[in-house]
C-alpha positions in Angstrom: -18.5 -28.2 -1.7 -16.0 -28.8 -0.1 -14.0 -26.8 2.3 -10.4 -26.3 1.5 -7.0 -24.3 0.8 -7.9 -25.4 -3.2 -11.9 -24.0 -3.2 -10.1 -20.8 -1.3 -7.9 -20.4 -3.9 -9.9 -21.0 -6.7 -12.7 -18.6 -5.5 -10.3 -16.0 -4.9 -9.3 -16.6 -8.8 -12.8 -16.4 -9.8 -13.5 -13.4 -7.7 -10.8 -11.7 -9.1 -11.5 -12.3 -12.5 -15.0 -11.5 -12.2 -14.0 -8.1 -10.4 -11.5 -7.3 -13.3 -14.2 -8.1 -16.0 -17.0 -5.5 -13.7 -14.5 -3.0 -13.5 -13.8 -2.9 -17.1 -17.4 -2.7 -18.0 -18.1 0.1 -15.5 -14.7 2.0 -16.7 -16.6 1.4 -20.3 -19.5 2.7 -19.2 -18.6 6.2 -17.2 -16.4 6.9 -20.5 -19.4 6.6 -22.9 -18.4 3.9 -24.4 -21.4 1.7 -23.8 -25.3 2.6 -23.1 -26.0 4.9 -20.0 -28.2 2.6 -18.1 -25.6 -0.4 -18.6 -25.2 -2.5 -15.2 -22.0 -3.8 -15.2 -22.6 -6.2 -12.7 -25.0 -8.1 -15.1 -22.6 -7.8 -18.1 -20.1 -9.1 -16.1 -22.0 -12.1 -15.3 -23.1 -12.2 -19.2 -19.3 -12.0 -20.9 -18.6 -14.7 -17.9 -21.4 -17.1 -18.6 -20.3 -17.1 -22.3 -16.7 -17.9 -21.7 -17.8 -20.4 -19.2 -19.8 -22.3 -21.8 -17.2 -21.8 -24.1 -14.5 -23.5 -21.9 -17.0 -26.0 -20.8 -17.3 -27.1 -24.7 -13.7 -27.0 -25.3 -12.9 -29.7 -22.7 -16.5 -32.1 -23.4 -16.2 -32.3 -26.8 -12.9 -31.3 -28.0 -13.8 -27.8 -29.7 -11.2 -25.5 -30.0 -14.2 -23.7 -32.3 -16.2 -22.7 -30.0 -14.2 -20.0 -28.7 -14.5 -17.7 -31.6 -18.4 -18.4 -31.2 -17.7 -16.8 -27.6 -16.3 -13.5 -28.9 -18.4 -13.2 -31.3 -21.1 -13.2 -28.6 -19.4 -11.3 -26.4 -18.7 -8.2 -29.6 -22.8 -9.0 -30.0 -23.5 -8.3 -26.4 -21.2 -5.2 -26.3 -22.4 -3.8 -29.2 -26.0 -4.3 -28.0 -25.2 -2.6 -25.1 -23.9 0.5 -27.1 -20.1 -0.2 -27.8 -18.9 1.2 -31.0 -18.3 -2.3 -33.3 -15.3 -0.7 -35.0 -13.8 0.0 -32.0 -13.6 -3.6 -30.2 -10.9 -5.7 -31.7 
């Protein structure tokens, strides 16, 4: 790992994004839009894992279709946690 201003900026941006996603999951769970017992930290991790995998494949293979698959996977994940499929746009 290389220390420095660039790494610090990337870490800050990544933490900000992760915090945003976790907050949205926590808000949805608090509003009853996700099942009781939903763990926002875990759901955030899974969402980001799917998005990062799509980004990696897109960059490696030049295949932007992976973003559609990632979107479908995130929707399925949220539905598995109790989200109303009709409410997901």
